[in-house]
C-alpha positions in Angstrom: 135.0 24.4 -65.7 137.4 23.8 -62.7 137.5 26.6 -60.6 142.3 27.2 -61.3 144.1 27.1 -58.3 144.8 30.2 -57.0 146.6 31.9 -54.1 145.0 33.5 -50.9 144.0 36.7 -50.6 147.6 38.9 -50.1 149.0 40.1 -46.8 147.3 43.8 -46.4 149.4 46.9 -46.1 147.2 47.9 -43.9 147.2 45.3 -41.3 150.3 45.1 -42.0 151.5 48.3 -41.2 149.7 48.4 -37.8 151.5 45.5 -36.4 155.3 46.9 -37.5 153.9 50.0 -35.5 152.8 47.9 -32.7 156.2 46.2 -32.6 154.2 43.0 -33.0 156.5 42.0 -36.6 159.8 43.6 -37.6 161.3 44.4 -40.8 163.2 42.2 -41.4 161.1 38.8 -39.9 158.3 41.0 -42.7 161.0 40.5 -45.3 161.6 37.1 -44.9 158.0 35.9 -45.6 158.2 37.9 -48.1 161.3 36.3 -49.5 159.9 33.1 -48.5 156.7 33.2 -50.8 159.2 34.7 -53.8 161.1 31.9 -53.4 157.6 29.9 -53.8 156.4 30.9 -56.4 159.2 33.0 -58.4 159.7 30.4 -61.2 156.0 30.6 -61.9 155.2 33.9 -61.6 158.5 35.7 -63.1 157.3 39.3 -61.9 160.8 40.4 -61.3 163.7 42.0 -63.7 166.3 42.1 -60.7 166.0 42.0 -56.9 168.4 43.4 -54.1 167.4 41.2 -51.4 170.3 41.7 -49.1 170.8 45.7 -50.3 166.9 44.9 -48.9 167.6 43.6 -45.7 170.4 46.5 -45.1 167.1 48.7 -45.8 165.5 46.7 -42.9 168.6 46.8 -40.6 169.0 50.4 -41.2 165.2 51.5 -40.1 165.2 53.5 -37.3 162.2 51.7 -34.3 161.8 55.3 -32.8 160.0 55.7 -36.1 157.9 53.1 -36.5 154.5 54.5 -35.2 155.1 57.6 -37.7 156.6 57.0 -41.2 153.5 55.8 -42.8 155.5 52.8 -44.8 158.5 51.8 -42.2 159.3 48.5 -43.0 156.7 47.2 -46.0 158.5 45.9 -49.1 158.3 47.5 -52.4 158.8 46.7 -55.8 159.1 49.2 -58.4 158.1 49.5 -62.0 161.2 48.5 -63.9 161.0 52.0 -66.2 161.2 53.6 -62.6 164.5 54.6 -61.5 165.9 53.1 -58.1 169.2 54.0 -57.0 171.6 51.1 -57.5 169.7 49.2 -60.2 169.3 49.5 -63.3 166.4 50.7 -65.2 166.0 48.7 -68.9 161.9 48.6 -69.3 162.2 44.9 -70.5 163.8 45.5 -73.6 167.3 44.3 -74.7 167.8 47.8 -76.4 168.6 49.3 -72.7 170.7 46.4 -72.1 174.1 47.0 -70.5 172.1 50.0 -68.6 173.7 51.1 -65.7 172.7 51.4 -62.3 170.6 55.0 -61.8 172.6 57.0 -59.4 169.2 58.4 -58.0 165.4 57.3 -56.9 163.2 58.6 -59.2 161.5 61.1 -56.9 158.3 58.9 -56.5 160.7 56.4 -55.0 162.5 58.7 -52.8 159.3 59.9 -51.4 158.4 55.7 -50.3 162.1 55.3 -49.2 161.2 58.5 -46.7 157.7 56.8 -46.0 160.3 53.9 -44.7 160.0 51.7 -47.2 162.2 49.0 -48.3 162.8 48.5 -51.7 162.9 44.9 -53.2 163.3 45.2 -57.1 162.5 46.1 -59.6 159.1 44.1 -61.1 158.5 43.7 -65.0 156.9 45.4 -67.7 155.8 45.1 -71.0 158.8 46.1 -72.9 158.8 49.7 -72.5 155.7 50.2 -71.1 154.0 49.7 -75.0 151.3 46.5 -73.9 148.8 44.8 -72.0 150.5 41.3 -71.5 153.6 41.8 -70.0 154.8 38.1 -71.0 157.1 36.4 -69.6 154.9 37.0 -65.8 151.7 34.9 -65.4 149.1 35.4 -63.6 149.8 34.3 -59.7 145.2 33.3 -60.1 146.5 31.0 -63.4 149.4 30.2 -65.0 147.8 29.8 -67.5 146.9 33.6 -68.1 148.8 36.8 -68.5 148.5 39.0 -65.4 147.6 41.6 -68.4 150.3 45.6 -68.2 152.1 47.1 -68.9 152.5 47.1 -64.7 151.7 43.2 -64.8 155.1 42.7 -63.1 153.9 44.4 -60.2 150.3 43.4 -60.1 151.4 40.1 -60.0 154.2 39.8 -57.4 151.5 41.3 -54.7 148.8 39.1 -56.3 151.7 36.5 -55.3 152.3 38.3 -51.7 156.4 39.0 -52.6 156.1 42.5 -51.6 153.0 44.8 -50.2 153.0 47.6 -52.1 154.6 49.0 -55.7 154.6 51.1 -57.9 153.7 51.1 -61.5 152.9 53.2 -64.5 149.2 54.0 -66.6 148.8 55.7 -69.7 145.6 53.8 -71.0 145.6 51.5 -68.0 148.4 50.2 -67.5 148.6 49.8 -63.9 144.5 49.6 -63.5 144.2 46.6 -66.2 146.8 44.3 -64.2 145.3 45.5 -61.0 141.8 43.8 -62.3 143.1 40.4 -63.5 145.1 40.0 -60.7 142.6 41.2 -57.9 144.8 43.7 -55.8 144.2 47.4 -56.0 145.7 50.4 -58.0 145.1 54.0 -58.2 145.4 56.4 -61.5 146.1 60.0 -60.4 145.3 63.1 -61.9 148.4 64.1 -64.3 150.5 66.8 -62.0 150.1 65.1 -59.0 153.0 62.5 -58.5 156.3 63.8 -60.4 157.0 61.5 -63.4 160.8 63.2 -63.0 163.3 59.4 -63.5 160.5 57.2 -65.6 161.0 56.3 -68.9 158.1 57.6 -70.8 155.7 56.1 -73.5 153.2 59.3 -74.2 153.8 62.1 -71.5 150.8 63.3 -72.0 149.1 60.6 -70.9 151.6 58.8 -68.4 151.3 58.7 -64.6 152.8 57.1 -61.9 150.8 55.4 -59.1 150.8 53.0 -55.9 149.3 49.6 -56.0 148.7 47.2 -53.0 146.1 44.0 -52.0 143.7 46.5 -50.3 142.6 50.2 -50.4 143.8 50.9 -46.8 147.3 50.0 -48.2 146.9 52.1 -51.6 146.0 54.8 -49.5 149.1 54.7 -47.3 151.0 54.5 -50.8 149.4 57.4 -51.7 149.6 59.8 -48.1 154.0 59.0 -48.9 153.5 60.0 -52.4 152.0 62.9 -51.7 152.7 64.3 -48.5 149.1 64.0 -47.4 147.6 62.4 -44.6 145.5 59.5 -44.9 142.7 59.3 -43.4 142.8 57.3 -40.4 139.7 55.3 -40.6 140.9 54.5 -43.8 144.6 53.6 -43.0 143.3 51.0 -40.1 141.0 49.5 -42.4 137.7 50.6 -41.3 134.8 51.8 -43.8 134.2 54.9 -43.7 130.9 57.3 -43.9 130.2 57.5 -47.9 126.6 58.4 -47.5 127.5 62.4 -49.0 128.7 60.9 -51.7 126.9 60.7 -55.7 127.6 57.7 -57.8 126.9 57.3 -61.3 127.2 54.5 -63.5 128.0 54.4 -66.8 125.6 52.9 -69.1 125.7 49.7 -71.3 125.0 51.8 -74.3 128.3 53.2 -73.8 130.1 50.5 -72.5 131.9 47.6 -74.8 130.0 43.8 -74.8 131.1 42.4 -71.5 131.3 38.7 -70.4 128.3 37.7 -68.5 130.5 37.3 -65.1 131.7 40.4 -65.2 128.3 42.0 -66.7 126.9 40.5 -63.4 129.6 41.6 -61.0 129.1 45.3 -62.1 125.5 45.1 -61.7 126.0 43.4 -57.9 129.1 46.3 -58.1 126.5 48.9 -58.5 123.8 48.3 -56.3 126.2 47.8 -53.1 127.2 51.5 -54.0 124.0 52.3 -54.6 123.0 51.3 -50.9 126.2 52.9 -49.7 125.5 56.7 -51.2 122.5 58.2 -53.5 121.6 55.5 -55.7 123.3 55.7 -58.9 121.5 56.6 -61.9 122.9 55.5 -65.3 125.5 58.4 -66.4 125.6 59.4 -70.1 128.8 59.0 -71.4 130.2 59.3 -74.5 130.6 55.6 -75.4 134.0 54.0 -74.8 135.3 52.7 -77.8 135.2 55.7 -79.7 137.8 56.5 -77.9 139.9 53.9 -79.9 141.1 55.3 -83.0 141.8 59.2 -82.0 144.2 58.0 -78.4 145.6 55.4 -80.3 147.0 58.4 -82.8 147.7 60.5 -80.0 149.5 57.3 -78.4 151.8 56.1 -81.3 153.3 59.3 -82.0 154.2 60.1 -78.1 155.9 57.2 -78.3 157.6 57.4 -81.2 158.4 60.8 -80.7 160.4 60.0 -77.4 161.6 56.6 -79.0 163.8 59.3 -81.4 164.7 61.8 -78.5 166.5 59.0 -76.9 168.1 58.0 -80.3 166.8 54.6 -79.7 165.0 54.7 -82.6 165.8 53.8 -85.4 169.2 52.8 -84.5 168.6 50.1 -82.4 165.7 48.8 -84.3 166.4 45.2 -84.4 166.9 45.4 -80.5 163.2 45.9 -79.9 160.5 42.7 -80.1 158.9 42.2 -82.6 155.4 43.7 -81.1 157.3 47.3 -80.5 159.1 47.2 -83.2 155.9 47.3 -85.1 154.4 49.8 -83.1 156.7 51.9 -84.0 157.3 51.4 -87.7 153.3 52.2 -88.0 153.5 55.8 -86.2 156.3 56.4 -88.6 154.3 54.8 -91.4 150.9 56.0 -91.5 151.0 59.2 -88.9 151.7 62.8 -88.8 151.6 66.1 -87.3 148.1 66.9 -89.3 146.4 63.6 -88.1 147.4 63.7 -84.8 146.4 67.4 -84.4 143.5 66.2 -85.6 143.1 63.3 -83.1 143.9 65.6 -79.8 141.2 67.9 -80.9 138.6 64.7 -81.2 140.1 63.3 -77.6 139.4 66.5 -76.5 135.5 66.4 -77.6 135.3 63.2 -76.2 137.2 64.0 -73.1 134.7 66.6 -72.1 131.9 64.3 -72.2 133.7 61.6 -69.5 134.6 64.7 -67.8 131.3 66.6 -67.4 129.5 63.0 -65.7 132.5 63.3 -63.1 131.1 67.0 -62.3 129.0 66.0 -59.5 129.1 62.2 -58.8 132.0 59.2 -59.0 131.7 57.6 -62.5 131.5 53.4 -61.8 132.7 51.2 -65.1 133.7 47.5 -65.1 137.7 48.5 -65.5 137.6 45.8 -68.0 135.1 43.8 -69.9 136.6 40.2 -69.6 139.1 38.0 -67.2 141.9 37.0 -67.8 142.8 36.3 -71.1 145.0 33.0 -71.8 148.1 33.1 -73.1 147.1 31.7 -76.2 144.6 34.5 -76.4 146.9 37.3 -76.0 149.1 36.4 -78.3 146.5 36.1 -81.6 147.1 39.3 -83.8 145.6 40.6 -86.4 147.1 41.9 -89.5 144.7 44.5 -90.6 145.1 46.6 -86.9 148.3 47.7 -85.5 147.8 47.0 -81.8 146.9 43.1 -80.5 143.7 42.6 -80.1 144.0 41.7 -76.5 145.5 45.5 -76.4 142.4 47.1 -78.0 139.9 45.1 -76.3 141.9 45.2 -72.9 142.5 49.2 -72.3 139.2 50.0 -74.5 137.3 51.7 -71.0 140.4 52.8 -68.8 142.4 54.1 -71.9 139.6 57.6 -72.0 140.4 58.5 -68.2 143.8 59.3 -69.3 143.0 61.0 -72.0 140.4 63.0 -69.7 142.7 63.2 -67.4 141.1 62.3 -64.4 141.3 60.2 -61.5 140.3 56.2 -61.5 140.6 53.4 -59.0 139.9 49.6 -59.4 138.9 47.1 -56.4 137.9 44.0 -57.0 134.3 43.2 -57.2 134.0 39.3 -56.8 134.9 36.5 -59.6 134.1 34.6 -62.2 132.6 31.4 -62.3 136.5 30.1 -63.4 137.5 31.9 -59.8 138.9 34.5 -61.6 139.0 38.5 -60.4 137.0 41.3 -61.8 137.9 44.7 -61.2 135.3 48.3 -60.6 136.7 50.7 -62.0 135.9 54.5 -59.9 136.3 56.9 -61.9 136.3 61.1 -60.2 137.9 64.6 -60.2 139.7 63.1 -57.0 141.9 60.7 -55.5 140.9 61.0 -52.0 136.8 60.8 -53.2 138.0 57.0 -54.6 140.2 56.2 -51.4 137.3 57.2 -49.3 134.6 54.9 -51.6 137.1 52.2 -53.0 137.2 51.7 -48.7 133.9 51.7 -48.4 133.2 49.2 -50.4 135.5 46.8 -49.9 134.0 46.9 -46.3 130.6 46.5 -47.7 131.5 43.7 -49.9 133.6 42.0 -47.2 130.6 41.5 -44.9 128.1 42.1 -47.8 129.4 40.0 -50.4 127.2 41.0 -53.2 125.0 38.0 -55.4 123.7 38.4 -58.9 120.7 36.6 -58.1 117.6 38.6 -58.7 119.3 41.5 -60.4 118.4 42.1 -64.3 120.2 44.5 -66.7 119.1 47.7 -66.6 118.1 49.7 -69.3 119.9 52.8 -70.4 
């Protein structure tokens, strides 16, 4: 099969930041570059819900040149997922339910943090309606326009992969940052809950929701993470150098715990395990619960919490006719089939399973494929199973990343290879703190840059 046409690697936030700090590039010139790429491909990619190029240009002009070496995101164009408030722009959650919403009066704290760090807010990126799904129509994957970008932060991932912006914010409830990062070939960090404020964010399932950064490389995500948290970015990572990770222990999810993977994904996963083994202590297989065991209880908790949110906001059932058929069917299913008693039983089952996942990360970073497949085609993603409350593609794409939210752990998705169709494969690093994952992610990224892995001679290891 012919390799689909795809863009070159998106611009590096870390490298661009260095050029800005040295005065080799101005914020206005950088914005012009991003807008030119956006104009050239947005009619196909459809990554944005709303754009504010004039406002972005005004922001860029107001930046103090004296702060260019001090502020970590000085002059960097950023896309904000359209469930997160950005002052002067409406938050619509890509839904007709919120048609006519007034522009937000203030930034969500996460957006305010980025502005304080010098970021230029370019606009609102597309999302699955109310972040409730994994497709993000009508956005397409910049690697192949006939495929989905993943979701629900698919607009953010697609905008990054197409070079429309250099940084983006997403939300993650069951993989909504990591899934599109993996399918579009960018980097996404799902933090632990409670570190980045959820104020000014339309919730999906409050006990599982998080806000996190996305960029084309780990250095970029590290700079964003520093801005979001007020923590200093390690100089080696921020400047694109590989940190020392020999002290880290890494383990890998056993094949028996994972869903069936496509052959190219399995090969890339094995290669990634080998690379991490050379960088750190050799990874043994980890004993973790089967990721599929989380499906039913996790789904019940998420659907119940989403129903309660939409009832509390006065959207459901009053505006039921304004929802897309998919979201409406999810809310109706929850109303018809779930009770407080069944959901409490699901929470207990989630807690028991989560304990096993947490145990595997107590002394080591856990590796797993982010998703078990390459980006599905739009036609594949549209399939429905009348016997199931969710689209099969949603269950498939969230099966591995979703349990991380249940366990309250951090996770980083980094590109680790390409399929024979030329589509990206993502590696997920799961751990108990973000800094460790960013260290390992930066070292891994550097290693495969100068030492690309190959599947030749690697065999599937026994569990």
